[in-house]
C-alpha positions in Angstrom: 4.7 -70.0 68.8 3.0 -72.3 71.6 -0.5 -74.1 71.9 -2.5 -74.5 75.1 -5.6 -76.4 75.9 -8.8 -74.6 76.8 -10.0 -75.2 80.4 -13.5 -75.2 79.4 -15.7 -78.1 80.2 -16.3 -79.3 76.5 -15.9 -82.9 76.0 -13.8 -82.2 72.8 -11.8 -79.1 73.7 -10.5 -77.2 71.0 -6.7 -76.7 70.7 -5.5 -73.2 71.3 -2.8 -71.2 69.4 -0.6 -68.3 70.4 1.3 -66.5 67.4 3.1 -63.4 68.1 3.4 -61.0 65.1 6.4 -59.1 63.9 5.0 -56.0 65.6 5.1 -57.6 69.0 1.3 -58.2 69.3 0.2 -61.5 70.7 -2.7 -63.2 68.7 -4.4 -66.1 70.2 -7.5 -68.3 69.9 -8.8 -71.9 69.1 -7.8 -73.9 66.1 -10.5 -74.7 63.6 -10.9 -77.7 61.4 -9.2 -75.7 58.5 -6.5 -73.2 58.4 -7.1 -69.8 59.2 -5.8 -66.4 57.9 -6.1 -63.8 60.8 -5.3 -60.0 60.8 -3.2 -58.6 63.5 -5.3 -56.0 65.3 -2.3 -53.5 65.6 -0.5 -53.8 62.2 -3.0 -55.7 59.9 -0.4 -58.3 59.1 -2.0 -61.7 57.7 -1.1 -64.4 60.0 -1.5 -68.3 58.9 -2.7 -70.8 61.5 -2.6 -74.4 60.9 -5.9 -76.4 61.4 -6.3 -79.1 64.3 -5.0 -81.8 62.1 -2.7 -81.2 59.1 -3.3 -84.7 57.7 -6.1 -85.9 55.8 -9.2 -87.2 58.0 -9.1 -91.1 58.2 -11.5 -93.0 60.4 -9.7 -95.2 63.0 -12.2 -98.0 62.5 -11.6 -98.0 58.7 -7.9 -98.0 59.3 -7.9 -100.9 61.7 -10.3 -102.8 59.5 -7.8 -102.6 56.7 -5.0 -103.8 58.7 -6.9 -106.5 60.3 -6.4 -105.2 63.7 -8.7 -103.6 66.6 -9.0 -100.0 66.3 -7.1 -98.1 68.8 -8.1 -94.8 70.4 -6.7 -91.9 68.6 -4.6 -89.6 70.8 -4.5 -86.0 69.7 -1.3 -84.2 70.4 -1.4 -80.7 71.5 1.7 -79.5 69.5 1.4 -79.5 65.7 4.2 -80.9 63.6 5.1 -77.6 62.1 3.7 -74.2 61.6 3.9 -74.5 57.8 1.9 -75.7 54.9 1.8 -79.4 54.7 3.2 -79.7 51.1 6.6 -78.3 52.0 7.2 -81.3 54.2 9.9 -83.6 52.4 10.6 -87.2 53.0 14.5 -87.7 53.7 16.3 -89.8 51.3 19.5 -91.9 52.6 22.6 -90.5 51.3 23.7 -93.8 49.8 20.5 -94.3 47.9 20.5 -90.8 46.7 24.0 -91.4 45.3 23.0 -94.6 43.7 20.1 -92.6 42.0 22.0 -89.9 40.7 24.7 -92.0 39.2 22.3 -94.6 37.7 23.5 -98.0 38.1 25.5 -99.2 41.3 29.2 -99.9 40.9 29.3 -97.9 37.6 32.3 -95.6 37.6 31.5 -92.0 36.1 34.4 -90.3 34.7 34.2 -86.5 33.8 35.9 -84.9 31.0 38.2 -83.2 33.4 39.2 -86.7 34.8 39.7 -87.9 31.4 42.1 -84.9 30.4 44.1 -85.6 33.6 44.3 -89.1 33.0 45.6 -88.4 29.4 48.2 -86.1 30.6 49.5 -88.6 33.4 49.6 -91.3 30.6 51.6 -89.1 28.3 54.2 -88.1 31.1 54.6 -91.8 32.0 55.1 -92.7 28.2 57.6 -89.9 27.8 59.5 -90.8 30.8 59.7 -94.5 29.8 60.9 -93.5 26.3 63.5 -91.2 27.8 64.7 -93.8 30.1 64.6 -96.4 27.2 66.6 -94.0 24.8 69.2 -93.5 27.6 69.4 -97.1 28.0 70.0 -97.9 24.4 72.6 -95.0 24.1 74.4 -96.5 27.0 74.4 -100.1 25.6 75.5 -99.0 22.2 78.5 -97.1 23.8 79.2 -100.0 25.8 79.1 -102.5 22.9 81.5 -100.4 20.9 84.2 -100.1 23.6 83.9 -103.6 24.6 83.9 -105.0 21.1 87.0 -103.1 20.3 88.6 -104.4 23.6 87.5 -107.9 22.9 88.8 -108.0 19.3 92.2 -106.4 20.3 92.6 -109.1 23.1 91.5 -111.9 20.6 94.0 -111.0 18.0 96.7 -110.8 20.6 95.7 -114.3 21.8 94.8 -113.2 25.3 91.7 -115.5 25.3 90.6 -114.8 29.0 90.5 -111.0 28.4 88.9 -111.5 25.1 86.3 -113.7 26.7 85.4 -111.1 29.3 85.2 -108.3 27.1 83.3 -110.0 24.3 80.7 -111.4 27.1 80.1 -107.7 28.0 79.6 -106.8 24.3 77.2 -109.6 23.9 75.1 -108.5 26.7 75.1 -105.0 25.4 74.2 -106.2 22.0 71.2 -108.1 23.3 70.0 -105.0 25.3 70.1 -102.8 22.2 68.4 -105.3 20.0 71.3 -105.5 17.8 71.4 -108.4 15.1 73.8 -106.9 12.5 77.2 -108.2 11.0 79.0 -106.7 14.0 76.9 -108.3 16.7 77.3 -111.5 14.7 81.0 -111.3 14.8 81.0 -110.7 18.5 78.8 -113.8 19.1 81.3 -116.0 17.1 84.6 -114.6 18.6 82.9 -115.1 22.1 82.4 -118.9 21.3 86.0 -119.2 20.1 87.6 -117.3 22.8 85.6 -119.4 25.4 87.0 -122.5 23.6 90.4 -121.3 23.5 90.6 -120.2 27.1 88.9 -123.4 28.4 90.8 -125.8 26.0 91.1 -129.3 27.4 94.6 -130.1 28.4 94.0 -133.7 27.5 93.4 -134.9 23.8 90.5 -137.1 23.2 92.9 -139.8 22.0 94.8 -139.7 25.2 91.6 -139.9 27.3 90.5 -142.8 25.5 93.8 -144.7 25.9 93.5 -144.0 29.5 90.1 -145.2 29.9 90.9 -148.4 27.8 94.0 -149.5 29.6 92.3 -150.9 32.8 92.8 -154.7 33.5 89.3 -155.2 34.1 88.4 -153.7 30.7 87.7 -150.2 29.3 86.0 -147.6 31.5 84.1 -145.2 29.2 83.0 -143.0 32.2 86.8 -142.2 32.6 86.6 -140.3 29.3 84.2 -137.6 30.8 86.2 -137.6 34.0 89.6 -136.9 32.1 88.2 -134.2 29.8 85.8 -132.6 32.4 84.1 -129.7 30.6 87.0 -128.8 28.6 86.7 -127.9 24.9 87.9 -130.0 21.8 88.6 -128.6 18.4 88.2 -131.1 15.5 89.0 -131.1 11.8 87.0 -134.1 10.6 84.6 -135.4 8.0 81.1 -135.4 9.1 78.1 -137.5 7.4 74.5 -138.1 8.3 73.7 -141.1 10.3 70.2 -141.5 8.5 69.0 -141.1 4.9 68.0 -137.6 5.0 68.4 -134.2 7.0 65.6 -133.9 9.4 64.8 -131.6 12.3 66.6 -134.0 14.9 69.2 -135.4 12.2 72.0 -137.3 13.7 75.5 -137.0 12.6 78.6 -139.3 12.5 82.1 -137.9 12.8 84.9 -140.1 11.4 87.5 -141.0 14.0 90.0 -143.3 12.1 91.5 -144.8 15.3 90.9 -147.7 17.5 91.6 -148.2 21.3 91.9 -151.5 22.9 90.5 -153.3 20.0 87.4 -150.9 19.9 86.6 -148.9 16.9 85.8 -145.3 17.9 82.8 -143.4 16.6 81.7 -139.9 17.4 77.9 -138.8 17.2 76.0 -135.8 17.9 72.7 -134.1 16.7 74.1 -130.5 16.7 72.0 -127.9 14.8 75.3 -126.1 13.8 76.3 -128.9 11.5 72.9 -128.5 9.7 74.3 -125.4 8.1 76.6 -127.5 6.0 75.8 -128.5 2.6 75.1 -132.2 2.7 74.4 -132.9 -0.9 77.5 -134.8 -0.9 77.8 -138.0 1.1 80.1 -136.3 3.6 81.8 -133.1 4.1 84.8 -132.0 6.0 84.3 -129.3 8.9 86.3 -127.5 11.6 84.4 -127.2 14.7 84.7 -127.2 18.5 82.5 -129.1 21.2 82.5 -130.6 24.6 82.1 -134.4 25.1 78.8 -135.3 26.8 78.9 -139.0 27.5 80.3 -142.2 26.0 79.4 -145.9 26.0 80.4 -149.3 24.2 77.9 -150.9 22.1 77.3 -154.3 23.2 76.5 -155.9 19.8 79.5 -154.1 17.7 81.9 -153.3 20.4 82.0 -149.7 18.9 83.2 -147.1 21.4 80.5 -144.3 20.8 81.4 -140.7 22.1 78.5 -138.4 22.1 79.3 -134.9 21.6 77.4 -132.2 23.6 74.8 -130.8 20.7 74.4 -127.4 22.4 78.1 -126.7 22.6 79.2 -127.5 19.2 79.8 -124.8 16.9 81.6 -124.2 13.4 85.0 -122.4 13.6 85.9 -119.4 11.5 89.1 -117.6 12.5 92.4 -118.9 11.1 94.7 -117.0 13.4 93.5 -118.7 16.4 94.0 -122.3 14.9 97.6 -121.2 14.2 98.1 -119.6 17.6 97.1 -123.1 19.2 99.3 -125.0 16.9 96.5 -126.8 14.9 97.6 -125.8 11.5 101.0 -127.1 10.3 103.6 -125.6 7.7 102.2 -127.7 4.8 101.1 -125.2 2.0 98.8 -127.6 0.5 97.2 -128.3 3.8 97.1 -124.3 4.7 95.3 -123.7 1.3 92.6 -126.4 2.1 92.1 -125.0 5.6 91.8 -121.7 4.5 89.2 -122.4 1.8 87.3 -124.5 4.3 87.3 -121.8 7.1 86.2 -119.3 4.3 83.3 -121.6 3.4 82.2 -121.8 7.0 82.4 -118.0 7.4 79.9 -117.7 4.6 77.6 -120.3 6.3 77.8 -118.3 9.4 77.0 -115.2 7.6 80.1 -113.4 8.8 81.6 -112.4 5.4 79.2 -109.2 5.0 77.5 -110.5 1.9 
């Protein structure tokens, strides 16, 4: 469809329209102020013709006065916006604004029912995979614990301390992985401590280290005790007693050492948690334990040579065979009976007797 302007001499010439019917006939004429419905001369089809202006009439002077501006001369276009009824024109909405309008509030994630089902299935698959992996890990750790425990106990009974220490370390790690806290796992931990002490037993006794440190011409050298002993382990069979009036959380213990070096009385001290397992209802109690020396000093007022045992390293002993293999138990039957009873009592305190 096209429009032309009349060539008449009117001041306000009418806009012309030209419509071609479906039958091919050309219908033309001037546009009116209102829409027209014309019939084709050949086939009688009703044709719809838009008016001169499809928008409501608005006086330019009134519009300019409302906006506070001078009225502008209205320019009439020769081509209409569209040959269709005005109510079909739609205002375009930006895609982003339309999306926000459909979703309701901006930034709000909408999850459909299908998406929920898919997320649930993915979560179930992940949990199942994790559970299967954990079960495989637990089975492997349990098998590792059984094999390494057997190897460690066998090596310990044969007095192969280094082999026992390596195997029992692996068994202890496997027990932690599988979350075991039963009697067998406690036995493994105890034998691991004892095999470590046996394999790294100090080649120098505490008394020899004290004598060496006290024989200097310039006076005793307490720091030489640690240098002589290093990180080696010592095994004690001594009487322990509380340094204070009661057993508190950070209670300090005194260990009798009835010897003197270079006219200095010797006293061992520690605050090891392991000694709190002992029943201290009595004034003192005999115990067999292993520990490492932490530091030493000579008190200025009393001249007592104080040896501090490492609290984290100290543990109660339980195995009689290891002490015999190290030559720490003699041939005296009375002494044997006493040490056996003492080790049995400590075994019960460590919850290693199965009761």
